[in-house]
Residue frames relative to the residue before (quaternion, step in Angstrom):
aa qw qx qy qz dx dy dz
M 1.0000 0.0000 0.0000 0.0000 0.00 0.00 0.00
K 0.4399 -0.6819 0.5120 0.2817 3.55 -0.99 0.78
R 0.6701 -0.5196 0.3546 0.3940 3.52 -1.26 0.43
S 0.6793 0.4906 -0.3031 0.4539 3.65 0.94 -0.78
Q 0.6851 0.4753 -0.2876 0.4712 3.59 1.21 -0.41
E 0.4894 0.6660 -0.4395 0.3517 3.59 1.23 -0.16
P 0.4726 -0.6591 0.4882 0.3223 3.58 -0.95 0.75
N 0.5478 -0.6059 0.4593 0.3492 3.55 -1.17 0.59
R 0.0090 0.7903 -0.6109 0.0473 3.51 -0.61 1.16
A 0.5193 -0.6105 0.4868 0.3473 3.52 -1.11 0.64
R 0.3311 -0.7422 0.5494 0.1942 3.52 -0.84 0.96
W 0.4589 -0.6653 0.5154 0.2850 3.51 -1.12 0.73
I 0.0637 -0.7777 0.6255 0.0014 3.52 -0.77 1.10
P 0.4112 -0.7245 0.4837 0.2684 3.57 -0.63 1.03
T 0.4114 -0.6931 0.5339 0.2557 3.56 -1.00 0.82
P 0.4972 -0.6651 0.4558 0.3204 3.57 -0.97 0.76
S 0.4481 -0.6660 0.5229 0.2867 3.51 -1.10 0.66
L 0.6822 -0.4942 0.3439 0.4149 3.54 -1.26 0.29
E 0.6375 0.5353 -0.3388 0.4384 3.59 1.07 -0.64
S 0.7356 0.4134 -0.2399 0.4801 3.60 1.04 -0.69
E 0.3939 0.7193 -0.4823 0.3081 3.62 1.23 0.17
R 0.2609 -0.8069 0.5179 0.1127 3.56 -0.65 1.15
R 0.5869 0.5938 -0.3852 0.3931 3.58 1.10 -0.44
S 0.4631 -0.6594 0.5106 0.3000 3.52 -1.12 0.64
Q 0.5955 -0.5974 0.4095 0.3476 3.54 -1.17 0.47
L 0.6268 0.5341 -0.3364 0.4569 3.59 1.20 -0.49
D 0.2879 -0.7662 0.5521 0.1588 3.57 -0.62 1.10
R 0.4141 -0.7459 0.4702 0.2258 3.58 -0.62 1.14
R 0.6011 0.5904 -0.3611 0.3995 3.61 1.14 -0.45
H 0.6404 0.5264 -0.3314 0.4505 3.60 1.21 -0.21
R 0.6248 0.5084 -0.3390 0.4860 3.59 1.28 -0.12
I 0.1046 -0.8596 0.4984 0.0418 3.57 0.46 1.23
L 0.6803 0.4866 -0.3029 0.4568 3.60 0.76 -0.97
W 0.6456 0.5090 -0.3175 0.4726 3.58 0.94 -0.87
S 0.6589 0.5179 -0.3156 0.4450 3.60 0.90 -0.87
V 0.6582 0.4992 -0.3136 0.4682 3.58 0.95 -0.81
L 0.6859 0.4731 -0.2882 0.4719 3.60 0.87 -0.92
Y 0.6803 0.4795 -0.2968 0.4682 3.58 0.86 -0.91
G 0.6853 0.4921 -0.2828 0.4563 3.58 0.93 -0.88
S 0.6067 0.5623 -0.3579 0.4331 3.58 1.13 -0.53
F 0.7642 0.3518 -0.1901 0.5061 3.58 1.01 -0.77
N 0.7631 0.2483 -0.1566 0.5758 3.60 1.25 -0.29
P 0.0015 0.8343 -0.5513 0.0087 3.62 0.50 1.09
R 0.2911 -0.7794 0.5320 0.1577 3.56 -1.08 0.71
R 0.7891 0.2909 -0.1661 0.5149 3.59 0.68 -0.99
R 0.0059 -0.8234 0.5659 -0.0420 3.53 -0.35 1.27
N 0.8374 0.1458 -0.0487 0.5245 3.59 0.93 -0.79
L 0.8130 0.2849 -0.1157 0.4944 3.56 0.79 -0.97
P 0.5514 -0.5921 0.4496 0.3784 3.57 -1.16 0.45
R 0.5612 -0.6178 0.4383 0.3336 3.55 -1.18 0.54
R 0.7866 0.1350 -0.0534 0.6002 3.57 1.01 -0.85
L 0.6255 -0.5661 0.3842 0.3752 3.55 -1.18 0.50
D 0.6647 0.5064 -0.3205 0.4462 3.60 1.03 -0.68
E 0.6285 0.5176 -0.3413 0.4697 3.61 1.25 -0.07
S 0.4060 0.7546 -0.4536 0.2452 3.58 1.25 0.06
R 0.5903 0.5717 -0.3776 0.4268 3.61 1.13 -0.44
F 0.7761 -0.0704 0.0658 0.6232 3.59 0.95 -0.87
H 0.1256 0.7720 -0.6173 0.0845 3.53 -0.84 0.92
S 0.3274 -0.7291 0.5666 0.2005 3.49 -1.11 0.71
L 0.3528 -0.7268 0.5527 0.2045 3.51 -1.19 0.56
D 0.4423 -0.6708 0.5247 0.2810 3.53 -1.21 0.54
W 0.7850 0.2823 -0.1021 0.5419 3.55 1.14 -0.59
H 0.0437 -0.7772 0.6277 0.0083 3.54 -0.90 0.98
G 0.6088 -0.5915 0.3923 0.3545 3.55 -1.13 0.60
A 0.5983 -0.5856 0.4185 0.3522 3.54 -1.20 0.60
H 0.5841 0.5856 -0.3784 0.4156 3.60 1.10 -0.55
L 0.6266 0.5237 -0.3455 0.4623 3.61 1.09 -0.59
L 0.6086 0.5323 -0.3481 0.4743 3.59 1.10 -0.63
A 0.6617 0.5041 -0.3078 0.4619 3.58 0.92 -0.89
V 0.6588 0.4937 -0.3110 0.4749 3.60 0.93 -0.86
S 0.6544 0.5206 -0.3137 0.4497 3.60 0.95 -0.85
I 0.6666 0.4811 -0.3031 0.4819 3.58 0.90 -0.89
G 0.6270 0.5371 -0.3311 0.4568 3.59 1.03 -0.76
I 0.6545 0.5008 -0.3138 0.4716 3.59 0.93 -0.86
L 0.6787 0.4928 -0.3028 0.4527 3.60 0.88 -0.87
I 0.6516 0.5022 -0.3189 0.4708 3.59 0.97 -0.79
L 0.6740 0.4765 -0.2977 0.4796 3.58 0.96 -0.83
S 0.5975 0.5475 -0.3601 0.4621 3.60 1.14 -0.52
V 0.6352 0.5040 -0.3217 0.4889 3.58 1.05 -0.75
A 0.6491 0.5059 -0.3153 0.4726 3.58 0.96 -0.85
D 0.6267 0.5326 -0.3293 0.4639 3.59 1.03 -0.76
A 0.6542 0.5053 -0.3181 0.4642 3.59 0.94 -0.83
L 0.6688 0.4942 -0.3058 0.4636 3.59 0.92 -0.87
L 0.6793 0.4773 -0.2961 0.4723 3.57 0.93 -0.87
T 0.6111 0.5482 -0.3481 0.4526 3.59 1.07 -0.67
V 0.6737 0.4785 -0.2988 0.4774 3.57 0.88 -0.91
T 0.6393 0.5213 -0.3246 0.4628 3.60 1.00 -0.78
L 0.6826 0.4814 -0.2882 0.4683 3.57 0.89 -0.91
L 0.6476 0.5110 -0.3272 0.4609 3.59 1.01 -0.73
S 0.6429 0.5046 -0.3339 0.4696 3.58 1.07 -0.63
R 0.6865 0.4556 -0.2702 0.4982 3.59 1.24 -0.42
G 0.7048 -0.5026 0.2618 0.4268 3.59 1.24 0.21
A 0.4699 0.6609 -0.4644 0.3560 3.62 1.18 0.12
V 0.3704 -0.7129 0.5556 0.2143 3.57 -1.30 0.29
E 0.3981 -0.6974 0.5468 0.2372 3.57 -0.98 0.91
V 0.3628 -0.7625 0.5021 0.1868 3.58 -0.73 1.08
N 0.6566 0.4926 -0.3083 0.4808 3.61 1.04 -0.78
P 0.3873 -0.7687 0.4513 0.2357 3.65 -0.44 1.14
I 0.6428 0.5125 -0.3369 0.4590 3.62 1.03 -0.68
M 0.6865 0.4570 -0.2833 0.4894 3.57 0.90 -0.88
A 0.5914 0.5700 -0.3742 0.4304 3.61 1.10 -0.59
L 0.6344 0.5175 -0.3324 0.4681 3.58 1.00 -0.75
L 0.7007 0.4769 -0.2721 0.4555 3.58 0.91 -0.91
V 0.6940 0.4994 -0.3041 0.4202 3.57 0.80 -0.97
H 0.6915 0.4617 -0.2922 0.4725 3.60 1.04 -0.63
S 0.6997 0.4408 -0.2840 0.4852 3.60 1.14 -0.47
N 0.8072 -0.0702 0.0952 0.5783 3.59 0.85 -0.91
V 0.3233 -0.7775 0.5112 0.1721 3.58 -0.36 1.25
G 0.6280 0.5434 -0.3367 0.4437 3.60 1.03 -0.71
A 0.6564 0.4891 -0.3033 0.4878 3.58 0.99 -0.84
F 0.6050 0.5529 -0.3429 0.4589 3.57 1.08 -0.73
A 0.6927 0.4670 -0.2778 0.4743 3.59 0.83 -0.99
A 0.6604 0.5110 -0.3146 0.4513 3.60 0.93 -0.86
L 0.6714 0.4848 -0.3027 0.4717 3.59 0.91 -0.86
K 0.6463 0.5201 -0.3224 0.4558 3.58 0.95 -0.84
M 0.6864 0.4690 -0.2905 0.4739 3.61 0.89 -0.88
A 0.6503 0.5152 -0.3227 0.4557 3.61 0.97 -0.79
M 0.6721 0.4855 -0.3045 0.4689 3.59 0.89 -0.87
T 0.6707 0.4880 -0.3028 0.4694 3.58 0.92 -0.86
G 0.6711 0.5091 -0.3008 0.4471 3.59 0.88 -0.92
F 0.6609 0.4974 -0.3057 0.4715 3.59 0.91 -0.90
S 0.6660 0.5084 -0.3037 0.4535 3.57 0.92 -0.89
V 0.6611 0.5015 -0.3132 0.4619 3.59 0.93 -0.83
V 0.6480 0.5067 -0.3234 0.4677 3.61 0.92 -0.85
L 0.6573 0.5083 -0.3094 0.4625 3.58 0.92 -0.86
M 0.6842 0.4791 -0.2934 0.4650 3.59 0.93 -0.84
V 0.6165 0.5167 -0.3548 0.4764 3.60 1.07 -0.58
C 0.6377 0.5176 -0.3303 0.4651 3.61 0.99 -0.75
L 0.7577 0.3452 -0.1794 0.5240 3.58 1.08 -0.73
A 0.2806 0.8235 -0.4677 0.1560 3.60 1.24 0.27
H 0.7090 0.4584 -0.2726 0.4614 3.61 1.04 -0.63
Y 0.6020 0.5542 -0.3600 0.4482 3.58 1.25 0.00
R 0.4456 -0.6771 0.5199 0.2697 3.53 -1.30 0.25
F 0.3881 -0.6952 0.5617 0.2249 3.53 -1.01 0.93
M 0.8337 -0.0642 -0.0319 0.5475 3.56 -0.64 1.20
R 0.5874 -0.6318 0.3199 0.3918 3.56 1.18 0.76
V 0.6077 0.5541 -0.3492 0.4491 3.58 1.20 0.42
V 0.8259 0.1485 -0.0157 0.5437 3.57 0.55 -1.21
R 0.4527 -0.6668 0.5132 0.2951 3.56 -0.94 0.86
V 0.5509 -0.6300 0.4428 0.3219 3.56 -1.03 0.84
E 0.5654 0.5932 -0.3742 0.4340 3.58 1.13 -0.58
L 0.6571 0.4978 -0.2996 0.4803 3.58 1.00 -0.80
V 0.6023 0.5530 -0.3479 0.4588 3.58 1.10 -0.69
L 0.6166 0.5396 -0.3443 0.4584 3.61 1.04 -0.73
Y 0.6585 0.4962 -0.3095 0.4736 3.59 0.95 -0.82
V 0.6319 0.5241 -0.3308 0.4654 3.60 1.01 -0.78
I 0.6445 0.5088 -0.3200 0.4726 3.60 0.98 -0.81
L 0.6300 0.5297 -0.3345 0.4590 3.60 0.99 -0.78
V 0.6697 0.4828 -0.2938 0.4818 3.59 0.90 -0.91
A 0.6359 0.5287 -0.3293 0.4556 3.59 1.00 -0.80
Y 0.6461 0.5047 -0.3199 0.4749 3.60 1.01 -0.77
V 0.6250 0.5258 -0.3465 0.4614 3.61 0.99 -0.76
I 0.6576 0.4981 -0.3046 0.4761 3.58 0.95 -0.87
L 0.6525 0.5184 -0.3121 0.4561 3.60 0.97 -0.86
I 0.6501 0.4998 -0.3165 0.4768 3.59 0.95 -0.85
G 0.6344 0.5203 -0.3291 0.4674 3.59 0.98 -0.78
Y 0.6538 0.5091 -0.3066 0.4683 3.58 0.97 -0.83
E 0.6684 0.4912 -0.3031 0.4690 3.59 0.95 -0.84
I 0.6284 0.5161 -0.3428 0.4703 3.60 1.04 -0.67
R 0.6361 0.5125 -0.3286 0.4741 3.59 1.02 -0.75
M 0.6358 0.5095 -0.3296 0.4770 3.60 1.03 -0.74
L 0.6564 0.5057 -0.3044 0.4699 3.56 1.00 -0.81
Q 0.6165 0.5405 -0.3469 0.4556 3.61 1.05 -0.65
K 0.6441 0.5182 -0.3271 0.4578 3.59 1.04 -0.69
V 0.6867 0.4661 -0.2806 0.4821 3.57 1.07 -0.72
L 0.7877 0.2017 -0.0875 0.5755 3.58 0.92 -0.92
V 0.3683 -0.6626 0.5856 0.2870 3.54 -1.21 0.37
L 0.0381 -0.8106 0.5840 -0.0214 3.57 -0.33 1.28
P 0.3254 -0.7879 0.4863 0.1921 3.60 -0.42 1.15
F 0.7078 0.4779 -0.2852 0.4351 3.63 1.05 -0.59
L 0.6895 0.4547 -0.3027 0.4757 3.64 1.18 -0.03
Protein backbone atom coordinates (compact mmCIF):
# COMPACT_ATOMS: atom_id res chain seq x y z
CA MET A 1 0.00 0.00 0.00
CA LYS A 2 1.24 3.47 -0.78
CA ARG A 3 1.71 6.00 1.96
CA SER A 4 -1.28 8.14 0.83
CA GLN A 5 -3.53 5.07 0.90
CA GLU A 6 -2.65 4.02 4.45
CA PRO A 7 -5.48 4.44 6.91
CA ASN A 8 -5.02 7.12 9.55
CA ARG A 9 -3.66 5.39 12.59
CA ALA A 10 -2.71 6.94 15.86
CA ARG A 11 1.02 7.08 16.08
CA TRP A 12 2.75 5.83 19.17
CA ILE A 13 4.37 8.70 20.99
CA PRO A 14 6.62 7.78 23.87
CA THR A 15 5.56 9.28 27.18
CA PRO A 16 8.20 11.38 28.90
CA SER A 17 9.86 9.94 31.91
CA LEU A 18 9.85 11.72 35.24
CA GLU A 19 13.44 12.85 34.71
CA SER A 20 12.62 14.57 31.41
CA GLU A 21 9.53 16.38 32.74
CA ARG A 22 9.96 20.07 31.92
CA ARG A 23 7.04 21.47 33.86
CA SER A 24 7.68 22.96 37.25
CA GLN A 25 6.07 21.43 40.28
CA LEU A 26 4.28 24.70 41.13
CA ASP A 27 0.88 24.78 39.46
CA ARG A 28 0.21 28.27 38.09
CA ARG A 29 -3.57 27.85 38.49
CA HIS A 30 -3.25 28.11 42.27
CA ARG A 31 -1.80 31.63 42.16
CA ILE A 32 -5.10 33.49 41.77
CA LEU A 33 -4.03 36.98 42.86
CA TRP A 34 -0.91 36.84 40.70
CA SER A 35 -2.96 35.64 37.71
CA VAL A 36 -5.45 38.48 38.07
CA LEU A 37 -2.76 41.14 38.42
CA TYR A 38 -0.55 39.74 35.68
CA GLY A 39 -3.48 39.17 33.33
CA SER A 40 -4.77 42.69 33.88
CA PHE A 41 -1.56 44.26 32.60
CA ASN A 42 -0.60 41.57 30.07
CA PRO A 43 -3.80 40.44 28.33
CA ARG A 44 -3.48 37.66 25.78
CA ARG A 45 -6.79 36.99 24.06
CA ARG A 46 -8.01 40.12 22.37
CA ASN A 47 -9.64 38.95 19.15
CA LEU A 48 -9.32 35.26 18.39
CA PRO A 49 -10.21 32.11 20.29
CA ARG A 50 -7.36 30.22 21.91
CA ARG A 51 -8.38 26.83 20.54
CA LEU A 52 -10.35 25.85 17.47
CA ASP A 53 -13.08 24.19 19.54
CA GLU A 54 -13.74 27.56 21.24
CA SER A 55 -14.72 29.23 17.98
CA ARG A 56 -18.43 29.06 18.83
CA PHE A 57 -18.03 31.10 22.02
CA HIS A 58 -14.88 32.59 23.40
CA SER A 59 -14.25 35.19 26.01
CA LEU A 60 -11.70 37.91 25.69
CA ASP A 61 -9.21 39.06 28.27
CA TRP A 62 -9.22 42.61 26.97
CA HIS A 63 -12.09 44.95 26.17
CA GLY A 64 -11.88 48.46 24.78
CA ALA A 65 -11.87 51.48 27.07
CA HIS A 66 -15.00 52.80 25.37
CA LEU A 67 -16.95 49.85 26.81
CA LEU A 68 -15.77 50.81 30.30
CA ALA A 69 -16.95 54.38 29.76
CA VAL A 70 -20.34 53.24 28.44
CA SER A 71 -20.73 50.78 31.33
CA ILE A 72 -19.90 53.37 33.98
CA GLY A 73 -22.25 55.83 32.28
CA ILE A 74 -25.10 53.30 32.34
CA LEU A 75 -24.50 52.50 36.02
CA ILE A 76 -24.34 56.17 37.04
CA LEU A 77 -27.50 56.96 35.10
CA SER A 78 -29.18 53.94 36.70
CA VAL A 79 -28.39 55.36 40.14
CA ALA A 80 -29.72 58.75 39.06
CA ASP A 81 -32.86 57.04 37.75
CA ALA A 82 -33.40 55.31 41.08
CA LEU A 83 -32.98 58.57 43.02
CA LEU A 84 -35.27 60.50 40.69
CA THR A 85 -37.85 57.70 40.79
CA VAL A 86 -37.97 57.74 44.58
CA THR A 87 -38.17 61.55 44.58
CA LEU A 88 -40.98 61.57 42.03
CA LEU A 89 -42.89 58.85 43.88
CA SER A 90 -42.68 60.86 47.09
CA ARG A 91 -44.21 63.78 45.16
CA GLY A 92 -47.16 61.73 43.90
CA ALA A 93 -45.97 60.07 40.69
CA VAL A 94 -46.84 56.45 39.87
CA GLU A 95 -44.32 53.69 39.10
CA VAL A 96 -45.18 52.09 35.76
CA ASN A 97 -43.14 48.87 36.23
CA PRO A 98 -45.40 46.57 38.34
CA ILE A 99 -42.53 44.57 39.88
CA MET A 100 -40.60 47.66 40.90
CA ALA A 101 -43.83 49.29 42.12
CA LEU A 102 -44.28 46.50 44.65
CA LEU A 103 -40.70 46.88 45.87
CA VAL A 104 -40.47 50.66 45.95
CA HIS A 105 -43.62 51.03 48.05
CA SER A 106 -42.66 48.29 50.50
CA ASN A 107 -38.89 48.73 50.85
CA VAL A 108 -36.87 51.47 49.13
CA GLY A 109 -33.56 49.81 50.03
CA ALA A 110 -34.61 46.53 48.40
CA PHE A 111 -35.78 48.50 45.36
CA ALA A 112 -32.40 50.22 45.00
CA ALA A 113 -30.44 47.00 45.63
CA LEU A 114 -32.45 45.01 43.08
CA LYS A 115 -32.23 47.78 40.49
CA MET A 116 -28.45 48.10 40.89
CA ALA A 117 -27.92 44.31 40.90
CA MET A 118 -30.00 43.76 37.77
CA THR A 119 -28.37 46.66 35.94
CA GLY A 120 -24.84 45.70 37.01
CA PHE A 121 -25.24 42.04 36.08
CA SER A 122 -26.76 42.93 32.72
CA VAL A 123 -24.00 45.40 31.88
CA VAL A 124 -21.23 42.95 32.80
CA LEU A 125 -22.86 40.23 30.72
CA MET A 126 -23.26 42.55 27.73
CA VAL A 127 -19.64 43.70 27.95
CA CYS A 128 -18.51 40.04 27.95
CA LEU A 129 -20.64 39.46 24.85
CA ALA A 130 -19.90 42.81 23.19
CA HIS A 131 -18.35 41.26 20.08
CA TYR A 132 -21.32 39.00 19.40
CA ARG A 133 -24.54 39.77 17.58
CA PHE A 134 -27.91 39.90 19.29
CA MET A 135 -30.26 37.64 17.32
CA ARG A 136 -27.54 37.58 14.61
CA VAL A 137 -28.45 41.12 13.59
CA VAL A 138 -27.15 43.80 15.97
CA ARG A 139 -23.83 43.76 17.79
CA VAL A 140 -24.25 43.72 21.57
CA GLU A 141 -21.82 46.63 21.77
CA LEU A 142 -24.35 48.74 19.86
CA VAL A 143 -27.08 47.64 22.27
CA LEU A 144 -24.98 49.07 25.13
CA TYR A 145 -24.88 52.44 23.37
CA VAL A 146 -28.65 52.33 22.79
CA ILE A 147 -29.21 51.63 26.50
CA LEU A 148 -26.96 54.57 27.41
CA VAL A 149 -28.93 56.91 25.13
CA ALA A 150 -32.22 55.54 26.47
CA TYR A 151 -31.09 56.27 30.04
CA VAL A 152 -30.12 59.83 29.06
CA ILE A 153 -33.59 60.34 27.56
CA LEU A 154 -35.24 58.80 30.64
CA ILE A 155 -33.28 61.03 33.02
CA GLY A 156 -34.22 64.07 30.93
CA TYR A 157 -37.87 63.04 31.07
CA GLU A 158 -37.74 62.55 34.84
CA ILE A 159 -36.11 65.95 35.33
CA ARG A 160 -38.88 67.55 33.26
CA MET A 161 -41.47 65.76 35.42
CA LEU A 162 -39.69 67.00 38.53
CA GLN A 163 -39.67 70.56 37.18
CA LYS A 164 -43.45 70.44 36.86
CA VAL A 165 -43.81 69.35 40.47
CA LEU A 166 -41.15 71.61 41.97
CA VAL A 167 -39.97 75.04 40.97
CA LEU A 168 -36.24 74.48 40.38
CA PRO A 169 -34.40 77.75 39.76
CA PHE A 170 -31.21 76.10 38.45
CA LEU A 171 -32.85 74.04 35.68
